[in-house]
N, C-alpha and C positions, 0 to 999 in steps of 0.2 A: 249083351244080348237082351237083357231085360229092358233096358232103356230103349233099345230099338223097337221091341215089340210094343212097348207102351206108346211111343210116338206114332207107330203104325196104326194102332187101334184108334188113337185120337183122330188121325188123319181120315181113316175110313168112316168114323162116326160123323165127322164134319161133311165128308163127301155125300153120305147117305142123306143128311139133312138138306144139303144143297139140291140133291136130285129130287127129293120130295117137294121142295119149293118150286122146282122147275116144272114138275107135273101139274101144279096148280095153274101155271101160266100158259100151258099149251092144251088145246082142246082136241087135237087130232087123235083119233082112236089108234092109228098105226104108231104114231109117235109115243102115245101113252103105253101101248103094249111093249114097245121096244125098251122104253125107259124103265118100265116096271120089271122087266126081266133083268135089266142091269142092276137095279136096286136089290132084287132078290139074290143075285149072285154076290153082290157086295155084302149083303147081310150074312150069307153063308161064310164068306171069307172072314168077316168080323167075328162070327161065332167060333170059327176054327182058331183064330188068333187069340181069342180070350181063353179058350181051352188050353192052348199051348202055354200061354202066360201063367195060368193057374197051376199047371203041372210043373213048370220050371220054378215057380215060387215055392211050391210044396217041397220040391227036391232040395232047394237051397236051404230052407228052414230046417229040414231034417239033417242036412249036412252040418249046419251050425250047431244044432242041438247035440249031435254026435261028437263034434270037436270039443264042445264045452264039457260034455260028460267025460271024454277021455282025458282032458286037461285036469279036471278036478280029481279024477282017479289017480292020475300020475303024480300030481303035486297038490296034496290037500293043504288047506289054509293053515298058516302058522302065525304065531304072535311074536316070534323072534327066530333068528337064524340058528340059535342053539338047539331048536327043535328039529332041525334037519338031520336025519340019520345017515344020509348018503355022504360019501366022501367027495362026490363030484360037485363042483361049483355049478350054479345055474339059477334060473328064475323061479321064484316061488310066490304064491299069493299070500300077502300079509294082511291079517285082520287086526285093525286098530280101532278100538272103541266100537262105535255103532256104524262107522262108515263101511261101504262095500269093500271087498278085498282089493288090495292094491299090489301090483307086481313089484317085487324087489329082487335084487341080485345078491345071493349069498355066496361069499368067497370061502371055500373050504380048504384052501391051500396055504394061505398066509397065517403063520403062527398057530397051527393046529385048527384053523377054521372057525366057523360060527360067526364070521364077520358079515355085517350087512353094509353094502355100499350105499352111502347116502348122497355122495357128491362125486361125480366123475367127469373129468375134462381131459381131452387129448387134442384140443385145438381143431375141432371139426370145422367144416366149411360153411355150415348153415347158421352160424351165429346163435347157437342154442341158448347161450347164457346172457344175451343182451335182452334182459327181461325186466319187467316192472316189479314193484314191491308186491303187488297182488299175485303175480305169477310165482314169485319166490315163496310166497305164503302157501300157495296151493301145491306147488311142485310142477315139474315139467320134464320132457325128454323121455327116453326109453331106458329101461333098467339094464339092458345089455349094451348100451351105448352111452353117449353123453347125457347126463341127467342130474337133477336135484330132487330129492325125495319130498321136499316141502317143509316149511317151518312149523306149521300146525302139527303135521304128522311127527316131526322130530321132537317137538315138545311133548306130545302124548307118549312117545316111546321112552324118553329119558327122564322126564320130570318125576322126582321122588324115587327113582330107581337107580340101580348100581350098574353104570355102563362105563366102559373105557373107549377111547377114540384113537384111531391111527390115521396119520397124515402121511401120504406117500407122494413125493415130488420127483418126477422124472425130468431132470435138467441136464442138458449137454450129454445125453446118453448114459447118465448115471442115476441110480435110484437113491433118494435120500428119505429116510424114515424117521418119524417122530411119533411116539406113543405116549399118551397121557392116561394115567390110571383112573381118572374120574372125569365124567363129562355129563353135564346136565344143562338143558335149555329151558329157560323160563317162558312165560306166556307172552301173547302178543300185545298186551297193554303197555309193555315197556320195550317193544320192538324185538322180542325174542332174544334177549341177551344170553350170553353164556353165564349161567348162574354158578356153575362149579367147573373148574378145570384143575385137574390134579397134578401130581408130579410127573415130569416128563423123562423119557429115556430115548436114546437114539440120537443121531446127529442133527436132526431137523428140529428147530425150535420156532414155531409160529407164534407162540404166546409166552412172553416172559412171565415169570411167576410174580405177578403183581395183583393188587386188589382192585385195579381199575375195571369198571364195567364195560364190557364189549357188547355193543348192540349190533344187530344185523342191519346193514345199511345198503341201499340201492341208489341208482342214479336219480330216481324220482322221489326218494324219501331218505334224507340223510341230514346230518348236522356237521358237515365237513366244509373245508375251504372250497370256494368256487372252482379253483384249479383242479382240486381233487375230483369234483363232479365231472369235469371234462375227461379226466383220465378214466373214470369209471365207465363212461360211455365208450371210449376208445378201446379199452381192454376188457369190456364186458365184466366188470368187477363188482359183483354183489357178494359181501362177506361180512364177518364180524369185525368191527372197528371201535376203538375208543372214541368217544365224542371229543373232537378237537377242531372247533370252528376256525381256528387260526393255524392249523397244522395240516399234515397230509398233502402238502403241495410240493414236496421235495422229490428228487429223482428216486429216492428210496421207496416212496409210496408207489411210484410208477413201476419199479422193478418188482415190488410185492404183487401188484395186480397182474403183471405179465406172467409171474410164476404160477398164478392161479390157473392159467391155461393148461398146465401140465400136472394138475393136482388130482389125487383121488383121496376121498375121506371115507372111512369105514368105522362103524361102531360095533361093539360086542358086549354082551353081559359079562360082568367080571366073574371069574371062576368062583364057584360056590355061592354065587349071588342067587337070592330067591326070586 
């Protein structure tokens, strides 16, 4: 409605200008009087449309302000999902460092709650995860749907802090869970590698207990075999991998990337951590 009014106002303004130019080209007094009356009527219409548009804009701005106020009152900003007192899972504004609040999903049902969902895929149709390095760095998607929280934000949350991580894979109708008791992401100078990964429990093992550095790699920024890059595009496969320029070209790599389509990753402050 606002766009319609805007274009109508522009149309009327152009029409008035054209009429005024037409008055200068005709000297007949009768024609001048007739055209002058038409111009006056159009000016009245223009004034009414402007008043209506201003009223609608004021109403819209008031509604947005009320929604923001209700949202802030309902879910105040948190620095971690452990600060959520409710037992109900939902979306909360997260405050990380100096950046504006960013909405995250807090899972309050898995293993006593306080889990922040940082990566969630269920094979949606819109190719959400076929993203560049820059997009993975910033984050994308919606917290109540398919999304990734962003590498910069993940680094700020976990670096130098005590977090654990849960990987939940839904494959062939069955849920496979792997939880590591420590999880820390380093900074972007070295491609946001997993700096610390602790001991695992559960049936899912994404990361063998080795000392190899796993950097985050995307189809447009990686150090992998050329065939692996093709797989990354086909399977929308941005994740942490060991640098192997002559590896990751096997069917196993393709299966791993395909499994990412059904993966959820969550982090939580370790119990009794400050």
